[in-house]
PAVO-152668 format. One record per atom (N, C-alpha, C): x, y, z. Coordinates in steps of 0.001 Angstrom, whole numbers, plus 500000, padded with zeros to 6 digits. Example, Ala and Ser with C-alpha at 12.3 -4.5 7.8 and 13.67 -1.06 7.14 Angstrom:
<pts>
513190494310507800/512300495500507800/513200496700507800/512850497750507080/513670498940507140/512900500030507870/
</pts>
This chain:
<pts>
470179911309469579/470406910694468377/469155909940467884/469005910068466568/467782909471465925/468237908594464740/467429907492464545/467678906571463449/466286906477462625/466463906926461336/465235906871460427/465554905869459392/464704904879459467/464894903713458560/463823903669457442/464232903530456175/463281903289455118/463421901906454641/462360901200454437/462521899760454065/462323899655452504/463090898726452004/463066898468450527/463910897277450172/464218896965448982/465153895925448480/466194896653447679/467509896187447923/468624896736447179/468621896166445711/469265896941444871/469553896470443448/468666897112442548/469230897364441352/468588898041440159/467179897412439840/467068896131439901/465808895490439490/464637895872440452/464898896331441646/463875896708442597/463702898180442715/464637898919442176/464677900339442464/463227901106442315/462470900782441255/461250901574441073/459979900775441433/460139899695442255/459032898908442703/458190899444443843/457019899046443976/456134899549445068/456711899389446492/457450898219446563/458080897828447942/459212898734448352/459656899742447468/460827900499447752/460507901934448032/459145902220448298/458826903618448699/459514904151449990/459840903195450792/460596903594452106/461979904166451746/462688903438450713/463944903888450251/463845905342449650/462828905453448845/462578906739448143/462376907849449209/461717907553450220/461476908601451269/462769908920451920/463659907949452203/465011908229452863/465878909026451924/465789908830450634/466559909548449628/466041911026449678/464827911228449778/464230912560449688/464626913284450984/464670912565452138/464995913191453379/466546913552453459/467329912667452809/468702912978452704/468884914416451939/468207914570450879/468198915857450170/467747916972450995/466564916793451634/465958917894452528/466972918346453608/467637917272454270/468485917619455440/469914917922455002/470235917793453751/471650917962453334/472583917020453950/472147915716454013/473004914601454616/474174914395453551/475237913923454035/476299913603453178/476140912388452295/477100911943451508/477011910913450671/476706909625451450/475871908666451054/475689907461451780/476999906588451786/477170905883452936/478280904943453060/477687903635453622/478544902593453477/478017901244453960/478433901044455374/477404900625456156/477579900325457606/476316899627458072/476353898738459011/475277898018459499/474448897308458512/475093896690457448/474339896058456383/473377896984455721/473699898200455612/472809899295455108/473646900427454344/472952901178453548/473396902420453064/473042903521454162/473993904213454655/473747905113455717/474198906564455294/473369907539455614/473805908890455530/473532909548456883/474308910510457313/474042911122458572/474232912607458485/473564913273459405/473634914744459448/473234915116460862/473244916441461121/472664916892462467/471500917779462202/470477917595463026/469266918417463044/469041918978464541/469038920194464587/468855920834465983/469950920375466913/471156920214466428/472262919746467341/472344918268467620/471379917518467066/471274916069467405/471601915325466052/472535914315466256/472939913370465147/471754912537464683/471529912479463342/470461911773462697/471126910843461674/470744909569461737/471254908572460827/469956908118460006/470227908213458643/469189907807457644/469648906461457038/468862905436457174/469430904088456640/468494903461455716/468999902800454750/468306901877453836/468950900494453869/468361899594454733/468871898226454824/469195897581453426/470271896862453398/470645896247452097/470548894722452263/469723894240453239/469575892812453521/468463892143452803/467763892875451904/466431892542451320/465397892584452410/464223892886451798/463097893258452783/462874892341453950/462720891084453717/462379890097454798/463480890028455853/464614890535455677/465582890463456697/466044891871457150/465240892849456953/465502894278457314/465924894389458864/465323893625459624/465526893666461046/466926893443461481/467814892722460713/469160892364460945/469883893759460914/469719894460459895/470437895815459712/470012896807460842/468679896820461123/468197897796462076/468747897406463438/468744896114463782/469269895742465110/470658896080465251/471498895938464160/472937896248464230/473031897746464595/472317898574463929/472374900074464050/471908900429465465/470850899903465988/470265900136467314/471345899807468370/472028898607468222/473029898231469210/474306899096469042/474728899413467873/475907900212467663/475744901662468283/474518902178468059/474216903536468536/473745903686469961/473324902458470568/472824902500471861/471526903210471970/470604903176471024/469411904009471091/468261903200471693/467230903826472061/465931903281472520/464926903378471368/464485902207470749/463571902281469607/462303903176469888/461701903052471054/460472903720471391/460713905225471237/461929905769471522/462078907213471444/462942907668470278/463796906823469689/464855907342468784/464640906603467331/463752905802467144/463629905102465793/462365905557465069/462421905865463851/461227906026462894/461371905093461722/460366904326461462/460397903390460401/459403903801459324/459875903828458096/459060904239456923/458945903046455980/457703902821455496/457505901561454657/456241901716453888/456100900789452862/454817900701452025/453754899953452794/452534900296452433/451402899668453046/450295899445452031/450003898075451762/448992897717450740/447516898061451284/447346898157452565/446122898307453059/445593899832453132/446398900611452454/446069902079452338/446047902474450836/445174903410450543/445038903759449130/446332904378448626/446526904270447411/447764904775446732/447859906293447041/449019906641447400/449211908142447636/448863908623449029/448519907790449910/448054908253451269/449237907985452183/449269908730453298/450201908450454321/449475908259455714/450131907608456591/449532907413457900/450704907231458931/450614908001459989/451648907933461032/451015907168462249/451830906340462854/451379905622464027/452482905550465056/452112905534466313/453150905498467374/453705904078467599/452917903051467355/453259901653467606/452308900769466777/452472899451466884/451524898582466239/452174897231465795/451333896537465075/451851895191464525/452427895320463178/452909894241462629/453520894291461269/452408894385460225/451133893996460587/450109894107459545/450391893244458264/451075892086458437/451368891266457323/452675891669456497/453287892793456863/454460893256456110/455759892480456654/456292891725455825/457468890926456261/458687891722456714/458977892835456118/460004893713456482/459865894277457842/458549894687458137/458191895343459453/458318894175460461/457805892990460102/457843891887461002/459294891535461471/460267891542460450/461675891375460795/462155892470461790/461854893696461619/462277894678462418/461640894541463846/460333894239463889/459731894057465262/460371892930465916/460641891772465316/461285890652465998/462686891044466506/463446891754465735/464866891953466138/465120893291466862/464239894295466694/464433895469467442/464044895439468875/463289894362469274/463002894166470604/461838894991471128/461055895580470226/459960896350470676/458996896546469486/457756896711469855/456706897001468838/456352898542468937/456868899174470002/456534900561470183/457594901581469771/457459901867468497/458275902922467873/457458903555466756/457682904792466510/456968905534465418/457224904968464115/456112904943463289/456203904560461882/455450905384461036/455860905498459765/455244906291458695/454945905339457556/453636905108457270/453228904173456136/452792904970454960/453215904466453873/452913905155452587/452075904122451757/450842904505451459/449849903724450780/450241903314449311/450157902059449015/450449901599447599/449242900855447043/448234900766447778/447006900103447274/447091898550447246/445900897901447071/445782896418446953/445984895955445577/446514894793445381/446657894280444117/445366893837443517/445194893868442211/444051893259441516/443895891773441893/442694891186441738/442508889820442170/443365888822441480/443854889133440266/444583888174439490/446116888270439634/446566889164440594/448004889306440822/448357888953442173/449369888165442447/449831887750443837/450452889003444528/450407888951445841/450961890033446631/452369890224446284/453167889152446140/454680889306445892/454809889936444492/454092889507443582/454266890092442162/453781891574442219/452839891817442977/452327893273443033/453403894225443754/453856893811444899/454809894743445542/456164894879444849/456414893800444013/457702893908443202/457458894472441819/456335894993441570/456096895576440229/456107897210440427/456113897834439201/456263899268439216/454798899872439265/454789901188439478/453530901880439442/453183902337438074/451850902540437865/451394903146436644/451840904634436681/451835905294435655/452223906735435627/451389907562436631/450100907390436574/449146908119437495/449447907744438965/449612906476439219/449835906017440634/451252906579441132/452235906492440269/453565907013440583/453545908480441037/452800909234440224/452737910693440583/452157910907441933/451076910146442249/450420910318443641/451381909726444714/452118908744444413/452986908083445354/454216909076445630/454700909672444588/455780910689444748/455362911845445600/454115912327445533/453581913349446393/453592912837447861/453134911494447928/453055911019449382/454474910771449936/455429910427449135/456849910356449616/457355911652450077/456984912733449373/457342914101449720/456700914432451103/455462914134451251/454796914433452452/455310913521453689/455636912271453353/456212911445454419/457514912014454859/458345912456453867/459703913033454243/459441914286455083/458405915039454708/458154916248455707/457801915868457108/456998914780457126/456590914245458471/457743913724459266/458709913004458540/459784912485459246/460761913544459675/460835914614458848/461709915715459282/461117916461460534/459826916664460437/459114917328461635/459321916494462896/459275915176462735/459405914234463940/460758914259464502/461686914793463869/463101914849464341/463249916019465442/462275916976465463/462346918100466331/461056918298467189/460047917552466822/458804917681467545/458369916311468098/457539916337469157/456984915194469648/456129914418468574/456242913129468558/455541912306467436/454007912515467492/453383912564468700/451900912746468688/451612914096467993/452296915102468154/452024916401467499/452123916223465929/453151915591465543/453426915335464069/452296914478463526/451850913459464344/450818912583463933/449475913399463663/449173914232464583/447923915118464427/447991915938463265/449124916443462923/449284917427461855/449169916653460520/449847915601460315/449899914878459071/448739913827458915/448289913286459942/447148912392459758/445854913072459502/445756914348459810/444576915048459578/444455915540458080/445558915543457370/445538915899455973/444741915005455084/444001915447454104/443297914585453303/444272913822452373/443803912592451890/444601911720451024/444901912506449733/445960912201449101/446290912717447771/445423911990446776/444874912768445799/444010912008444789/444386912740443424/
</pts>
């Protein structure tokens, strides 16, 4: 059993913001895998399907970003999974250029409050993650205002390409060892 979580904020007002690229990736993955209609469970929108005979749950927590861990913890406990082996987390990263992706096997929250919540409540820092670069804010914009704003047309095109690539990486990670997937996708040049 696998749990793939994309981070974001629920609601129309946040739908197209930088902070929601994790949600976009889950939606793309739902399409790629032919998952059924999303339903509400574990304080999240959940879609599920089978890949290679294994049940896969694709979730978008509806708790708002800073409380994402509550939803993830509920899913982990309900499914009885081991985060280090069965969880993949997808989220935005300001410390990476717009349109880039990076896969890691473990790590810190790196200042991302949604990831911090997941790390605190999942009980482990050691689980795979896929980060999608959204770039740094200009000096005159706060971090909060930046992540809750929309992309320029050019940046959005680059990010949508990165979302597609991140969904491909997540799909590959469902049937291949994560280090192999990391080597394949981390070696690709950034989208420009």
